[in-house]
Each structure stands twice: as structure tokens, then as C-alpha cells.
C-alpha positions in Angstrom: -39.1 120.9 -187.1 -38.9 117.3 -188.1 -35.3 117.7 -189.0 -34.5 119.0 -185.5 -36.3 116.0 -183.9 -34.4 113.5 -186.1 -31.2 115.3 -185.3 -31.9 115.1 -181.6 -32.6 111.4 -181.8 -29.4 110.8 -183.8 -27.3 113.0 -181.4 -28.7 111.1 -178.4 -27.7 107.7 -179.9 -24.2 109.0 -180.9 -23.7 110.4 -177.4 -24.7 107.0 -175.8 -22.2 105.1 -178.0 -19.2 107.4 -177.5 -16.9 107.8 -174.6 -16.4 111.2 -173.2 -18.1 114.0 -171.3 -21.3 114.1 -173.3 -24.4 112.5 -171.9 -27.5 111.6 -173.9 -29.3 114.9 -173.2 -26.2 116.9 -174.4 -26.0 114.7 -177.5 -29.7 115.4 -178.2 -29.2 119.1 -177.9 -26.0 119.0 -180.1 -27.8 116.9 -182.7 -30.8 119.3 -182.8 -28.5 122.3 -183.3 -26.2 120.5 -185.8 -28.9 119.8 -188.4 -29.8 123.5 -189.1 -26.1 124.4 -189.1 -25.3 121.6 -191.6 -28.1 122.8 -193.8 -26.8 126.4 -193.8 -23.3 125.2 -194.6 -24.6 123.1 -197.5 -26.5 126.0 -198.9 -23.4 128.3 -198.7 -21.0 125.8 -200.3 -23.1 124.5 -203.1 -22.7 121.1 -204.8 -19.0 121.5 -205.8 -18.0 122.7 -202.3 -19.8 119.8 -200.7 -18.0 117.4 -203.0 -14.7 118.9 -202.0 -15.5 118.7 -198.3 -16.5 115.0 -198.7 -13.3 114.3 -200.6 -11.2 116.0 -197.9 -13.0 114.1 -195.2 -12.4 110.8 -197.0 -8.7 111.6 -197.4 -8.3 112.6 -193.8 -10.0 109.4 -192.6 -7.7 107.4 -194.8 -4.6 109.1 -193.5 -5.8 108.8 -189.9 -6.4 105.1 -190.1 -3.0 104.2 -191.4 -4.6 102.3 -194.3 -3.2 104.8 -196.8 0.4 103.6 -196.1 1.7 101.0 -198.4 
């Protein structure tokens, strides 16, 4: 229950800071639903899977920023 409340607060703040079609209420709902989904994915992947996902996200962010080019 506390995780959903925290997720809703984070989702609301993220929605307020981003441009697009998501208002603060939509961000709160998205954040409240994203926390249980993230916990489920974390349980299914395990520690090695989570490390691989983090590494892939890092690599994608580096390639998307253009900082990886030398």
C-alpha cells in the first residue's frame, strides 16, 4: 500500500515536469500501477536479469545521447 502511494507521488511529479498529453492525475495513476508491475518483473528476472536490463538501459542511453561517439 505504501509503495503505491509513493509511486503515485513520483508519477505525479514526473507528469508535471514532462511535456506531453499526461496530466498530474494520469501520472499519479501511472505511477501507482507501475510500482507493482516493476516488482513483478524484478521477481521474475532475478538479480542477473536485472543487472542485464540495467546494463542495456545504460548502453541505450549512451547511444541515444551521442556521447558514445568518439
